[in-house]
C-alpha positions in Angstrom: -49.7 -7.8 71.6 -50.6 -6.3 68.2 -48.1 -6.7 65.3 -45.9 -3.7 64.5 -46.7 -1.4 61.6 -44.2 -2.4 58.9 -45.5 0.1 56.3 -42.6 2.4 56.5 -40.0 -0.1 57.6 -36.6 0.3 56.0 -35.6 -3.1 54.7 -32.1 -4.2 53.9 -30.8 -7.4 52.4 -29.2 -9.8 54.8 -25.4 -10.1 54.4 -26.1 -13.9 54.4 -28.2 -13.8 51.3 -26.5 -15.2 48.3 -25.8 -13.2 45.1 -27.7 -15.3 42.6 -31.1 -14.1 43.8 -32.4 -17.5 45.1 -31.9 -16.9 48.8 -32.9 -13.3 49.5 -33.7 -12.5 53.1 -34.4 -8.9 54.1 -34.4 -7.5 57.7 -35.9 -4.4 59.3 -35.6 -3.2 62.8 -38.9 -1.5 63.9 -40.3 -0.5 67.3 -38.0 -2.7 69.3 -38.5 -5.9 67.2 -36.8 -7.4 64.2 -38.8 -8.3 61.1 -37.6 -10.8 58.4 -39.1 -11.3 55.0 -38.5 -12.9 51.6 -37.4 -10.2 49.2 -38.9 -12.0 46.3 -42.3 -11.9 48.0 -42.4 -8.7 50.1 -46.1 -8.7 50.4 -46.1 -12.3 51.6 -45.8 -11.4 55.3 -42.9 -11.1 57.7 -41.6 -13.0 60.7 -41.5 -10.6 63.6 -39.2 -11.4 66.5 -38.6 -9.8 69.9 -35.0 -9.1 70.9 -34.6 -12.5 72.6 -36.0 -14.3 69.5 -33.7 -12.3 67.2 -30.7 -13.2 69.3 -31.7 -16.9 69.3 -32.3 -16.9 65.6 -28.9 -15.3 64.8 -27.2 -17.7 67.2 -28.6 -20.8 65.5 -28.3 -19.6 61.9 -24.7 -18.5 61.7 -23.0 -19.7 58.6 -19.2 -19.8 58.4 -17.7 -18.5 55.2 
């Protein structure tokens, strides 16, 4: 499986990122997968997850506020 083209991905900051700029995660939904990246290093690569991986990631990283 080849990686998806993220060139024109629409990235949005995660609602779980904090406001002081130290923990900034961005997410984009492209071609049936979910991509995650560090907003401070957008050219540093992205973690690409299939739907089952995204569900597992969200299930294990929920933070109560």
